[in-house]
C-alpha angles and dihedrals in degrees: 000000000000093000090065096056116098125197109259114245121245089244093056093046091049093046091050093052091044091051091050093050094042094048097044095039092048091050091048094046088051090053092047092053096040120110094227131125113273090244090056091049088051090053093052092045091051091049090054093050092045091049094050092048094047093047092051092044092050092048090051092049093050091048092047090053092048090052092050097254118143116258117173117237092234092055092046090050092048090053091055092043092050093050092048091046093052091052090045092049091051091046094050091044092051093043090057097037120113094228134109122277091247091056090050090052091046092056094042094050096044089048093051092044089053093050093048092046093048090056091048093048091049091050092049093048091051094045093048091048089052091052093044091053091051091047091053094047093046092050093046093049093045088230097123149349094269097254098142135251100328098054093224 
């Protein structure tokens, strides 16, 4: 499996982080400026945090399984359930919210952008850590210049 992993480019890493910050910050600024009860703002904030955590946890579980690490079926199932539940909670909340359709779309799109970006950032962090570990071991062994899996 390791031979198929390529080092993420700086552009992809930067774009992933930018998408995460743009999505989450846009969502949070929208909440800050919204004329909702504080408890409703708290609900939407909690849904965002729950969604981000569940997306990252699911990505890690999928990656662990691909790399042959043990991930229990119940944890894997809970990751999927949590991600689905966070999307469902946001959907139900927005469906019943007394806000305009454009605001509903704004929250939905910034939420989904944040989830996608969180998965991409987690993947990049894991890929870069894999390459950094190989660079250190290759330099310590004197077997290479520490350029990663492809030896180029």
